[in-house]
N, C-alpha and C positions, 0 to 999 in steps of 0.2 A: 250414596253408599248404602249397601243393605246390611242391616244387623239382624242376628238370630241369639239363639241361646243354647248352650251346651246341655245335651240330655244324657250322653254316654261318653265315658272315656275308657278306650281299650289300648294301653301302651300307646304307640305313636298314631292311633286312630281315635278320632274324635267326631262324634255325630251331633250335629246341631240342628235344631229347628228354626222355623221362621226365615228359610233361607230361599224362597220361591224366586226372588228376583235374580238371584246369581246363577252363573253360567259354569259349565265343566271346565275344569283347570284355572278357575279364577284363584288368585292369591289371596288369603284371608288373614286376619291377626286375631289370634285366639287369647280370650282373657284379658284382664287388665294389664298382664304382663307382656302382650303383644308378641306372642310367639308366632312365627312364621308358618303357615300351612297352606296346602293346596287341595281344593275340591277335585276328589277324583270319582265321586258317585252322587246321582241326585235321585232321590225318591219323593215326589211330591213336594213338600216344602222342607223336607229333611236333607241334609247334604252330609256325605261322608268326608272326612278332611284328612289328609295325611299330614301330620305336623313333622316340621324339620328340626324339632329342638325337643329336649327332654320334657316329657308331660307330668312328671311325677307332681303331686299336689294340686292338679287340675281336678274340678268337680263340676257336677251339674248345676247349671243357674248361671253360670259365667259367661259373659258377653262374646260374640264372634262377629267380627266386621270385615265385610268383603272390600278389597281395594277396588274390584270392577276390571282387574287387567290379570292377564295370564302371567306365570312364571317366566320372567325375562331376564336377559343378561345386557349389560351396558357394555357397549362396543366402542372402543377410542383408545387415544394415546393413554399408556399407562397399565396396559395389560401385560407387556412382556416384563419379565423379571419378577413379577407378582406372584405370591403364592395364596391361593383362593381356597376356601372350602367348597362343599358340594354345591352351594347356592350362591357361590361368587361374592362371599364376602371376604375381604382381604385379612388373612389372619396376623400379619403383623401389626396392621392398624388396631386390631381387636386386641392384641398384645400389649400395645402401648395404651390402650384405654382403660382395661380391666384386668391386665395380668395374664398369666400362662393359661389360666383355663378360662373357656368360652362362657361369658354370663348368658342366661336365658333372656331372650327378648332384647337383645342388644340391636341397636339400629345403626348401621354404619353403611355408607355408599361404596359400591364396588370401585368406583373410579374416584381419584382424589380431586375434589371440588377446588381447591386452593392453588394446586400446583399450575404454573403457566408453562404453556409450550408454544416453542417458535413456529408459527404457521407461515409456510411460504406458498402463495397460490402459483398454480400451474396454468390457469387459464385467466381470461380477461373478461372486464364488463361487457356485456352485450352479446356474449357466447349462449347458443341454446344448448341445454343440458338435458339428460334424462337420467333416471334411476340407475346407480351403478358407475356414472361418469366421475373420473378422479378431478377434483377441483383445487387441490393442493396437497402439501406434504408436510410431515413432522419428523425429524430425526430423532425417533424414540430413543434408541440406544446407538452405540457405534455401529452395530452392524444391520439395524432394521430401519428401513425408512417407512414410516406409517403413513399410508395413503388415504386421505380424506374423500370419502365418496358421497355422492347425493344418495339420500335415503330412499328406499323403496316406495313407489307411490308418488315420487315427486317428479315433475318435468317442467320446463318452462325456459324463460330467459334470465340470466344473472344480471340483476340491476346494481348490485353492490358486492365488492368483494375487497376484503382487507388483508393486509400483511402486517406480522407482529405478534406479540406474545399474549396468548389468550389462555383461559381456562376452558375446560372441555365443555362448560355450560354457555360461554360467550358466543355471540353471534360472530361468525367469520364471513358469512355471505347471505345474500337475499335473493330469492328466486320468485320471478312473477310468473305464475302458472296461466295457462291458456284462458282460464276461466277469470282472470284478474286477481285472484287471491295472491298475497305475498307470503312466502315461507321463509323463516329464518333458519338458516342452515348451522348447526352447531358441529364441533368436532366429535361429540359423542351421538351415537344411536342406540336405540334398544332394539331388541328382537326377542320375541317367544322361543324358548329353547326346544319346545316339542314341534316346531315347525321349520322344516329344512329351508334354508335361504334360496331364494330362487336364482336362475342362471339362464342364459340364453341357449346353449347348447352342450349336450354330454358328449364327449369323445371317447374313442376306443383307447384303452391303455395300450401304448406302444414303447414305452421307453421303461428300462428298469430302475427300481429304486435301489442304488448302489449302496450297500450296508458295510463293505469291508470285511464280512463274515464270510469266510470261503465256502462253507457248506451250503449258506443262503445263496449267495450270487452264482455259484457254480451249478448246484444241483437242484435248488428249488427257489429260483428268483421270484422277486415281487415287483410288480409294475408300479409305476407312479400312478396313483389313483387307484390302487388295487385295495384288496382287503385280505387279512391274513388272520389265522387262529394259531395260537401256540398253546395246546394243552399239555398238561403235564403233572404228575403227582408230587407232593411235597419233597421238597430238596432236589429237584431235578433241574433248577436253574432257569426256571421262566423269568423271573425278575432280572437276573443278570443279563438274559438275552435281550429283554426290552430296555435295559440300561445302555448295553451296547448299540442297540439301533437307535436310541434316543442321541447317544453320543456321536456315532459315526455315519448315520445314514444321510445319504444325499438330499437333505430337505432343508430348505432356508428357515422354517419356522417349526419348532417341536412343541406339541402340546401333550403333557404327561398326566395321565389322570390315576390317582392311586384311589382306587375304588374299593373300600373296604379291607385295604391290606393292613398288616402288622405296622404298628407305629414306628419301630426300629428301623424297618425297610423305606418308610418314607422319610425318616431322619438321614439315612444313608444318601438318599437322592437329594435332599436339602444341602447335605455337608458336601457332596461331591460334585454337583453340577457347578456351583460358583467357583470351584478350584479347578475343574477341567479346561483345558485349552481347546477351543474350536480349531480343528487342523485347518481350515480354510481361511479363518479371518485372524487366527492368533488371539482373539478375544477370549473371555469367559464364555462358557457354553450357556450360561444364564441370560446372555444377552439376546438369545433368540429364543428363549424358552418360557411358556407358561405352565405353572404347575397347579392342580387341582389337587388337594390333600384332603380325602375323606376317609379317615383310618377306621379300623374295625371297632372302636370303641365310641365313635361318633353316633349320633341317632340314626336309626337304619332307613328311615324315609329319606334323609339327606343324599345317602348312598344311592337310591334310586334316581335322583335328579342329577348327580354329579357328571354322568356320562353325557347327558344332554347338554349340561352346561359347557362340558369341554368340547364337543363337537360343534356347538354354535359358533364358539370362539375360532375354532379351527376352519369353518366355513368362511368367517369373517375376513381372515387372513388368505383364504383361498381365492376370495374375491377380488382381493387386491392385485392377484397375479403371482402369487407365492405357491411355492410347492411346501406342503404342510404335510408333516408326519405326526399321526396321534396313536398315543399308546395308551391302552386301557388296561389298567392291572387291578384286579381281574373281573372279568364280566360274569364269573361264577357267583362273586359276592354280591353283584348287582341283582343277579337272579334269585339268590336268597333273599334279599331285600323285597323283590317282586313277590316271591312266595309267602313271605310273612305277612305282607300287605293284603294280599289275597286270601289268606286264612282268615285274617282278622275280619275282612268284609264278608266272610261266610260264603265265598265263591265255590262252586264244584271244582274240586281238584282234579288236576290232571296227572301225568305220569310222575311218581314220586313226590307227590304234593305240589309240583310246580302249576301255576295256572294254565289253563288250556290256550291263553294267548301269549305263551312264552316265545314260541318261534316268529309270530308275527312283530312282537317287539323287539326281537334281535334282529330281525330284517329290516324293521325301520331304522334302526341306529346304524347298520352297516351299510345299507343302501344310501345313506347321505354322503358316503365317500365317493370319489370319482375325479375323473380329468375332465374339466367344464372349460366353456368359453363363458365368462361373466357377463352380467347385464352391462348396458352402457353403448355409447356410440361406437366406439373402438374397444369391442370386448377383448379382454385379457384372457390368456390361458392360465389356469391355475390347476393344481392337483391337491387332493386331500386324501392321503393314504392312511388307512385304519388298521392298527394291529392290536388284535385283543387277545390278552392271556385267559386262559380257562383252567380252573383248579377242580378237576373231577376229583370226588372223594375217594381215596384208595388207588387213583391213577386208572379207574375204569372209565375209559373213553366212550363206552356204551351208554353212559348216562345221559339224561335228556338235554343238557344244557351243550355239552360237547357235539351231540348228534344234531341239534336243531343249529348250531354254529356252522357245521360242517356243510349242510345243506346250502348255506349261503355264501361261505367264502371260497375263495378258487386257490388258496394257498393254506397248506397244512404243515406246519412244523410241529411233529409229534414227538415230544421229549420222552426218553426213555429213562427210567429209574436204574436199570441194570448198567447203562453206560455211564450215568452219574457216579454209581458205586464204583465203578473201574477209574474214576477220575477223568473220563473223557468228557471235555466239554469244548464247544457247546453239544449238550446230550441229545442232538437230533438225530433219531433214528433214520438212516438212510434207506431202509427197506419199508417203512411205514409212511413216511412224509411224501408230499406231492406238491406240484405247482401246474396249474391249468394255464400259466400265461406263456409257457415255454415257446409255443409256436408263433405267439404275437410278437415276442421279443427276439426272434431269429434275425430278422432283417438288421435292427439295430446293433446287436451283437457281432454280427458278420461285418458291418461297416465300420464300427468303431473299435472294435477289438481285434478278432482275427477270423479268417475265413473258415480255419478248420476247429473252432471252439466247440461248435456242436457235436462233430464226430469224436473229440476228445472226451465231452462231457458223456456221451453215449457209451463208450468203451468203459469210462470209468464206472458208470452204473452197471455195465454188464459184468466187470470184475467182481465188483463187490456183492452181486447176486451169485456169481458162481462160487465166490469164497464161502457163502453161507450154506450152499449146497454141498460144497467140499468139506466142510467143518464137520458135517453128518459122518462122512466115510472115515475122516481121521479120527473121530472119537470111537468108531467101532474097530478100525484095523490099525490105525496109527499112520503117520506121515510117510514112513519109508514105503508103504504100500502104493503110493501115489506116482504117477509117471513124473519125469522132469518137467514136462510142460505144466502140469497141474500144480506142481510145487512152486514154479516160477509165478504163476496166478496167485497162489497164496501169499507169497512174498510181495507181489505188487500191491495185492489188495491190503496187506497189512501197512505197507508204506503209503498207500493213500490214506487209510485209517490214521495212522500215527503222525505222519510228517504232512499231511495237506488237512484232513478234516479236523484233527484235533488244533484248537487254537487258545491259546493263553490271554484272557481278557486284562490280566493284570501286567503283561509285559510290554514295555514301551514299544517295541517294533512289531511284535506279532499281534497285537490287540487290533490292528487294521491292516488290511492287505488290498492294495488298488487292484482293479481288473488286469492290468497288464502284468502285475506280479503274480497274480492268480494263474494267468494263462501260461507264464514262463515256467511256474512251479508245477503244473499239472503236466507240461510238455515234457519237462524233465523226468518226472516219475513215469510216464507213459512211455517215454524215448527208451527208458531202461528196460521197460517191460517188451516193447517191440523189437529192439536190438537184441535183448536176452532170448527171444523166440527164434530168430534166426540163427545164432551162434549155438543153441541147443540143437536146433536142426543139422548144424555142421558136424554135431558130435562133440561138443565141448562139455566139460564137466560142470554139473550144476554147483558144486562145492566152489570151484573157481570163479564161477560167474557171481556167486553170493559174496565172496570175500574180495570184490573189486574195491580198492581204495576210494573211489568216488562216490561210494554208496554212503559214506558218513557225510560227505559234502552236501549230496542230495536231501539227506535227512536234516540237515542244519541250515538249509537254503531259505527257510522260513524266516530266520533271523535276521536276513539282510536287509539294511536300510533302504527304503524306497530309493533314494538318491545314487544307490550303488547297484541297483538290480541288473540293468543293462551289462555293466562291466563283469560283475561276478557271475551271472549266469551264463554269460558268453563262456567265461572261463572254465565253468561246470562242465557245460555242453562239450567244449573241446576235450576236456579230460576224459569225458565219458566215451566219446568217439574214439579217441586213442587207446583207451584201455580196451574196448569192445574190439577193435581192430587187431590189437596184439594177440588177443584172446584167439581171434579167428585165424590168424597167421600162425599161432603155435599149432592149432589143431590141424591146419592144412598140412604143416611140415611133420606132424606126427603121423598122419594118413599115408604121407608120400614115404 
């Protein structure tokens, strides 16, 4: 261990001399209080250290001791259902030890060393294994099977494997390497947070991450293994969108990172998730969730580490073959922590004071997402989907963090304050947002949902764009100056906005919509538009068309429970056809 001495303290930045033997990103213990820090810059024998705890009271002359290892997370049974801080300290354990306020210098292990887990081997003695191979399993929660893998860098023959109850530090197997060395395999392994976990092959994203949110799944879908950004001003519903995705997205594991968010928002997550029923398993949502809570009042340096901690845990579950959804709320707070540390290091500032390497750091984070074949003899397919919220000051998406993010991600869900003020949620602006995965997902959608999904979607977007153009004319000369066809376009677009895109997150039925129901809803609304165009051409009155009784049922169709969709929607379609036909017959009789 290398030991140095503090020469300067500047907020969370501590400079120590006598650290020549240390390496970049080594974890150090600062002062006699053993505060956790990380070396982020080296100049000769001087090291700049970002400290992950409050530094008030530190002064020159106090000792700094290097652990000789980078900032790492512990990966093993016990991750699911646990609430960690930004450097993977379990908050519940800390509260039991010292109360509600985190004491400085507290030393607590990330995973419980006393709890025993039932380990069931899935391979036999004498089998040759390589890094990434699964050798056993632990039923961590009612819905998550934790798969124990051979650590990276180990390959050989299993000479011993045991079944039974073990702690994460107990030896469950022994592997004899090719050079004769015997390695003890535990259920826990460690991994440096700043280094992505290796995999065998990266695959193209070809399957959508079904979220149950209509505006997302229909207009701007996200692929499994893809990356998305949710920028929006204060009050536009970023956090609610991320909560909805965490609750309903078609992912087996959820990692939620509250990075520099308000404490009451993290409290909402902590209070809601245990009470929410997982729609697929019927169990609590927490049974498949890992929470990283780093609120805005916690030390700023730990905020910078929190998203790396979260994505490393997510990669670990991806390597087991799971589909993982990672929510980072919000990357703007992380970038602000980066800016503060950069300023204290006296680095040359870039745009708006952010460091020049902001874009590359964001890319390093988002590029760790993806759909991959994991290491191992029989590599498993896993996917890590990353969704980052961005909080641009004043809602200005031209600021550096948003722009740097948009250069990396392929899905942009732009939240609009004006929609939020009109109580239209999710407040995703359909004229600004985009998804670059549409072409890749076409094949899957055509096979699994419907052949005409893409044409329906294209017509929907066309109507919404035409509506925005027609609104300009309406503001100038009034709606009566429009042709019946244009008035029908406005009415159909209004129905799309209010009856389809508007979704109530707090309504038991409307909070989630399956792809089948989304298709049936859109077909109803667009069916009214297509048939309406024909009867208008036949000379029908626009007033009579708008007053058809079936229109109220179309508007309320979104509140139909999933198990009644086929029956109820068939009734509405029949009613629509009958009423349109009667209108056509009436017009033919009048003309005769």
